[in-house]
N, CA, C and O of each residue as an XYZ file, in Angstrom:
216
protein
N      35.073   -168.265    -66.324
C      33.692   -168.140    -65.205
C      33.668   -166.806    -64.779
O      34.732   -166.332    -64.381
N      32.588   -166.056    -64.784
C      32.006   -164.557    -64.540
C      31.861   -164.751    -62.680
O      31.089   -165.499    -62.080
N      32.562   -164.100    -62.286
C      32.406   -164.288    -60.956
C      30.814   -164.492    -60.299
O      29.798   -163.958    -60.742
N      30.900   -165.384    -59.162
C      29.737   -165.430    -58.493
C      28.933   -166.193    -59.086
O      27.898   -166.374    -58.446
N      29.005   -166.823    -60.255
C      28.322   -167.778    -61.372
C      29.172   -169.143    -61.221
O      30.390   -169.305    -61.296
N      28.432   -169.808    -61.051
C      29.015   -171.505    -61.220
C      28.354   -171.900    -62.458
O      27.183   -171.673    -62.763
N      29.573   -172.751    -63.390
C      29.208   -173.392    -64.879
C      28.597   -174.567    -64.224
O      28.557   -174.937    -63.050
N      28.142   -175.033    -65.307
C      27.446   -176.617    -64.813
C      28.907   -177.748    -64.640
O      28.809   -178.891    -64.195
N      29.667   -177.373    -64.911
C      31.445   -177.968    -65.056
C      31.564   -178.143    -63.360
O      31.414   -179.135    -62.647
N      31.929   -176.612    -63.020
C      31.627   -176.605    -61.883
C      30.856   -176.904    -60.694
O      31.257   -177.366    -59.626
N      29.745   -176.586    -61.028
C      28.535   -177.381    -60.005
C      28.576   -178.825    -60.058
O      28.102   -179.557    -59.190
N      29.198   -179.230    -61.176
C      29.403   -180.855    -61.131
C      30.362   -181.509    -60.260
O      30.113   -182.498    -59.569
N      31.547   -180.860    -60.337
C      32.918   -181.080    -59.487
C      32.325   -181.042    -57.898
O      32.464   -182.056    -57.214
N      31.597   -179.731    -57.275
C      31.561   -179.553    -56.340
C      30.368   -180.732    -55.383
O      30.394   -181.068    -54.199
N      29.404   -181.117    -56.512
C      28.571   -182.140    -56.537
C      29.608   -183.532    -56.039
O      29.354   -184.301    -55.112
N      30.568   -183.569    -56.761
C      31.210   -184.611    -56.624
C      32.123   -185.142    -55.604
O      32.484   -186.304    -55.414
N      32.565   -183.550    -54.697
C      33.776   -183.845    -53.589
C      32.583   -183.615    -52.399
O      32.774   -184.321    -51.409
N      31.587   -182.890    -52.347
C      30.721   -183.423    -51.030
C      30.198   -184.853    -51.038
O      30.193   -185.432    -49.951
N      29.702   -185.584    -52.246
C      29.456   -186.883    -52.455
C      30.551   -187.522    -51.631
O      30.310   -188.219    -50.646
N      31.738   -187.260    -52.067
C      32.896   -188.143    -51.630
C      33.103   -188.028    -50.495
O      33.380   -189.023    -49.825
N      33.020   -186.585    -49.853
C      33.240   -186.490    -48.297
C      32.296   -187.111    -47.185
O      32.675   -187.406    -46.052
N      30.941   -187.273    -47.702
C      30.049   -187.711    -46.651
C      30.359   -189.408    -47.153
O      30.107   -190.123    -46.183
N      30.742   -190.102    -48.150
C      31.179   -191.322    -48.313
C      32.136   -191.562    -47.388
O      31.847   -192.511    -46.658
N      33.352   -190.950    -47.118
C      34.557   -190.998    -46.412
C      33.862   -190.486    -44.857
O      34.385   -191.034    -43.886
N      33.137   -189.843    -44.661
C      32.554   -189.745    -43.145
C      31.880   -191.120    -42.797
O      32.109   -191.709    -41.741
N      30.998   -191.601    -43.807
C      30.132   -192.762    -43.598
C      30.821   -193.805    -43.008
O      30.283   -194.587    -42.223
N      32.422   -193.883    -43.466
C      33.025   -194.905    -43.314
C      33.456   -194.909    -42.242
O      33.536   -195.923    -41.549
N      33.840   -193.698    -41.877
C      34.662   -193.501    -40.697
C      33.507   -193.483    -39.074
O      33.883   -193.788    -37.942
N      32.089   -193.028    -39.487
C      31.194   -192.946    -38.569
C      30.706   -194.487    -38.037
O      30.384   -194.740    -36.876
N      30.734   -195.668    -39.413
C      30.493   -197.066    -39.283
C      31.834   -197.609    -38.258
O      31.597   -198.339    -37.296
N      32.887   -197.274    -38.507
C      34.291   -197.638    -37.927
C      34.297   -197.303    -36.256
O      34.645   -197.950    -35.268
N      33.722   -195.933    -36.471
C      34.092   -195.384    -34.874
C      33.040   -195.374    -33.943
O      33.274   -195.424    -32.735
N      31.837   -195.311    -34.424
C      30.619   -195.074    -33.973
C      30.152   -193.736    -33.850
O      30.915   -192.771    -33.821
N      28.650   -193.641    -33.762
C      28.373   -192.169    -34.007
C      29.063   -190.787    -32.862
O      29.417   -189.636    -33.112
N      29.025   -191.477    -31.756
C      29.440   -190.929    -30.451
C      30.972   -190.498    -31.127
O      31.050   -189.303    -31.413
N      31.753   -191.028    -31.309
C      33.339   -191.335    -31.369
C      33.405   -190.362    -32.552
O      33.837   -189.218    -32.419
N      32.976   -190.840    -33.672
C      32.995   -189.804    -34.586
C      32.597   -188.034    -34.721
O      32.922   -187.140    -35.502
N      31.738   -188.128    -33.520
C      31.002   -186.718    -33.538
C      32.281   -185.937    -32.824
O      32.564   -184.744    -32.932
N      32.941   -186.922    -32.093
C      34.086   -186.160    -31.080
C      34.839   -185.699    -31.654
O      35.277   -184.559    -31.504
N      35.320   -186.914    -32.857
C      36.493   -186.524    -33.793
C      36.505   -185.588    -34.600
O      37.505   -184.879    -34.710
N      35.249   -185.367    -35.430
C      34.666   -184.383    -36.278
C      35.184   -182.832    -35.489
O      35.926   -181.975    -35.968
N      34.527   -182.843    -34.189
C      34.290   -181.443    -33.113
C      36.141   -181.148    -33.123
O      36.592   -180.006    -33.215
N      36.934   -182.253    -33.026
C      38.104   -181.942    -32.367
C      38.894   -181.606    -33.574
O      39.903   -180.923    -33.400
N      38.634   -181.926    -34.583
C      39.202   -181.830    -36.195
C      38.993   -180.450    -36.166
O      39.983   -179.744    -35.973
N      37.649   -179.803    -36.355
C      37.376   -178.634    -36.564
C      37.828   -177.600    -35.623
O      38.032   -176.430    -35.945
N      37.987   -178.129    -34.343
C      38.884   -176.986    -33.174
C      39.846   -176.612    -33.859
O      40.108   -175.479    -34.262
N      40.656   -178.040    -34.070
C      41.849   -177.617    -34.749
C      42.291   -176.769    -35.691
O      43.224   -175.969    -35.623
N      41.244   -177.095    -36.949
C      41.051   -176.428    -38.108
C      40.813   -174.705    -37.633
O      41.573   -173.863    -38.112
N      40.066   -174.425    -36.981
C      39.911   -172.882    -36.529
C      40.719   -172.635    -35.674
O      40.275   -171.773    -34.915
N      42.202   -173.137    -35.283
C      42.909   -172.594    -34.333
C      44.122   -171.852    -35.134
O      44.207   -171.783    -36.360
N      45.020   -171.325    -34.208
C      45.830   -170.314    -34.638
C      46.772   -171.343    -35.113
O      47.651   -170.772    -35.759
N      47.031   -173.053    -35.056
C      47.907   -173.772    -35.430
C      47.941   -174.144    -36.914
O      48.920   -174.748    -37.352
N      46.859   -173.792    -37.751
C      46.874   -174.078    -39.177
C      47.032   -172.634    -39.763
O      46.672   -172.370    -40.910
N      47.496   -171.868    -39.061
C      47.631   -170.408    -39.842
C      49.094   -170.475    -40.282
O      49.592   -169.543    -40.914
């Protein structure tokens, strides 16, 4: 693969990953409700961006 150029195979893999992520988020959102899911996602992003994961 040339740097900066996605092949059809890489693009398909990325699309599958994004679709799977959306499905998982939809399941959690249905379980927790919109407000609690938004709070969970915000807290997880806060941890991800913190020094704790470095």
